[in-house]
N, C-alpha and C positions, 0 to 999 in steps of 0.2 A: 677866346674872349679877350680882346685887347682894350686897353684904356685909351688908346691914342685917338679914338673918335670923340672923346669928350671935348667940349669947347675949351674947357680950362683943365689943366692938369691937377689931379687931386693932391692934397697935402699929404705929407708923411707925418704921422703923429706918434710920438715916442714915449716909452716908459722903460726904465731900467732900475737896477739896484746899484748902479755904478757910483752915484754921487757926482759932485761937480768939482772935487778937489784935485782932479787930475785930468788928463787929456782924452779919456776914452770917448766921451760923448762928442767932443769936437771932431775927433777922427772919424767917427761914424757919419757925422753930417758932412765932413769933407769928402768922403767917398760919394755921398749922394750928389754933391755939387759937381764932382768930376763927371758923373754920369750925365747930369743935366743941371746946369747952373740956374735954371728957372724954377727948380723944385723948391717948394716952401716946406720948411721943417718946423713943427710946433711940438712943444713938450707937454706931456701930461705931468710927469714927475720923474726924477732920477733918484728919489729917496725911498723907493720901496725897501722895506727891511731886507737886509742881505739874505739871499737864498730862500726868501719867503714866497714860494710859488703861488700859494693860495691868495696872498695879499695882491699879487700881480693880477690874478684872475678876477678878483673883486674890483680892483681899480679900473681895469679895462672895461668891465661890464658897466661900471658907473658912468664912464665918459662916452663910450662908443655910440649910444643911441642918439646923441645930440650932434653928431657930425653927418654931413651929407653923404648920400650913397656914392660908393666908389672910393672913399677915403682909405688910405693904406696905413694901418697901424703896425707899429713895430714894438714888441714887448720882449725884453731880454732880461729874464731872471733865470739863470741857467747853470745851476750847480753841477749839472752833468755835461758841461761843454766838452766837446772832443770825444765823447763816448758814442755808443751806438744809438742813443736817443735820436729821434728824427728831427731834422730841421725842416720846418713846414711853412706853407702858406695856406690859410683857410679862407675860402669864400663863404661868407656868412649869408644867411637867408635874407638879410636886409640889404645885401649888395655891397657891404664893406669887406675889406680884406684884413687879415691879421697875419703878420709875419713873425714867427716865434718858434722856439723849441716846443715840440709836442711833449710836454712833461707835466701837464696839469693846468697850464696857463689858460687853456681854452674851456675849463670846466664851467664857468658861469655863463659864458656866451653860448656854449653848447646847450645849456639848460634853458636859458632865458630868451635867446634870439634864434638859435639853430644854426647848424653848419650845413651848407648846401653841398660843398665839395672840399676836399683837402688834398694837397699835393706835397710830396717831399721834394725839397730843393735839390736839383741836380748839380752837384758841386763841380762837375766837369765843365759846366757852362756858366753857372751863376755863382762864381767865386771871384772875389777881387784878385786880379792878376798879380802874381808874385807872392801870394800868401799860402801857397799849397802846402808848405811844411809847418804852418802854424795851426795849432789845435786849440788854443786857449782864448781866441777872440773871434768867435763866430758872429758876435754882435756887429762887428765891423766887416769881417771878411765874407760872411754869407748873408746875414739878415739885412744890413744896410744896403749892400750892393744889389741884392735881389729886389728889395723894396723900391729902390730908385729905378731900376730897370723896368719894373712893373708899372710904377706910377708915371714914368715918362713915356711909356708905350714902346720901349725898346723890345720888350718881350710881352707876349700875351700870358694870361693865366695858365693856359695849357703848356706854355714853354717854361714854366717854373720847374717842372719835373714830373715824374710819374704820379698819377693819382693813387690813393689807397683808400680802403673802406672807412667811411666816417665812423663806423662802429668800433674801429681800432683806436680812435682818439683817446689819449690818456686822460682820465677823469679822477679827481680827488674826492674821496668819499665824504669828507667833511663838508665840501661845497655843495653836495647833492642832497644833504639831509634837510627835510622840511619839518616844521613843527607839527605836532599832533593836536587836533582839536576834537574834544570829546566832552559832551554834556556841559558845554560852556566853558570848560577849562582848556587852556592852551599850554602845552609843554614842549620844550625843545632845548636847543643849545645856544650859548653865546657864540655868535658866528664871527664877530669882529670887535676888537677894541682899538681900532686904528684911527677913529675920529680924532682930529687934532684938538677938539674941545673936550675930549674925555668922555663922551657918551659911548655906551656900548650897544652894539647891534644884536638883536635877537632874530632867530631864523624864522620869523613869522611875517608873512606879507601883510601889509596894511589891509588889503581887501579881505584876506582870510580872517584877520582879527575882527574886522567889523561884521563879517558874515557870522562870526561866532556870537554876535549880540552886543558887542562893545561899541559905545559911542563917546564922542568927545564930551567931557564933563563927568564921566563915570569915575568913581574911585575903584581902583583895581588892586587886588591883593597880590603882591609880587614876592616870590620866593626865589632866591638865587642860591645855588649850592655848588660845591666843588667836591667831586667824588662822593656825592651823597651827603656831605656835611654842609648845613645851611650857614652861609656867611652874610646873608642880607634877607630881611623879611620886613615888609612895610606895606601899608596902603598908600598907593600913589595915584595922583590925578592923571587921567588920560586927556591930554590937551592938544590944541593945534600947534602951539609953540611955547617956548620957554617963558614968555611974559605972562602966562596964565597962572603962574605960581610965584610966591615970593622969592627973592634972591636967597640962594642957599638951599632951596627946597627941591626935592626930586620930581621928575615928570616923565611920563611915558608919552612919546610923540611919534608922528608919522615922519620918517626920515625922507631925505631927498632921493633915496634909492628905493622908496616904496616898501621898506621894511619898518617894523617897530623898533625904536631905540629907547633906551633908558638913560636919562641924563640928569644934570643938576643945573638949575638956572644960575649962570655965572659961576659955575663950579666945575669940578672934574670928577665924575663918578668913578671912572676907571682907577684913578690914582687914590681917591679917598677910600675905596673899598678893595683895592688891589685885585681888581677883576681881570681875568684873562679869557682868552678864547679857546675853543676846542670842545671835543666831545665829552670831556670830564667836567665841563663848566655848563651847568644846566639851569633852566628856569621853569617856573610854573606861574601862570597868570590865572586868576579866578575872581569871581564877584565877591 
């Protein structure tokens, strides 16, 4: 399956934990331009928290549905670089590609979009020439080079390297946990505190929350706990957006990721209540 038949070459869309204070990102894009000067490179972010694979998985899932079929995404958060973890290219069920270490970065797209096929990058063919003895910068030497060759039509997806079973894709447990809905009560975990405005994401889909009987305008009893110890308990309005409560008041709302979030109008819930994410940080919502 080659991309060369497309009328217009797909963009390469990037995210890393590299930051922009040094030349890593520029060197990756330089490799792409050497393969094909016409390739367009667009950034998601290069500020993923360092080594935070789950955050990379979430951010990729957040952005990917809004790009046209055939887009080539590159996600490099790779604490295991140079080890035996697989360097891979996944063809998703929506027709997009993700070039990434297979280390958990594909967790959310596996669950929410689906992976049609996955291939391990053949380093004998798809490695930037002259980097064979370098093991610490696969973002440049494998992922950027392979993504550019795929997007430009130099190689087909089949020429990335050998396929391996989708069932072997590495998935992170925390990213797969869904909230439990029972007798109108919803319980689960704080799945993310990465919102730049300080809202915290709960692992309950908006659709499931509303199926449980909750509607905009309801007051919801919210209990947040860490390792079983309650650190926040309050009745909170479930509203469409922040402006439905006074400045400084809490609100439950439907996030742009289709999950329920808890925030403060013109405030920062995460910082005010020292909320964190993970399986030890739990919530319960009830009438």
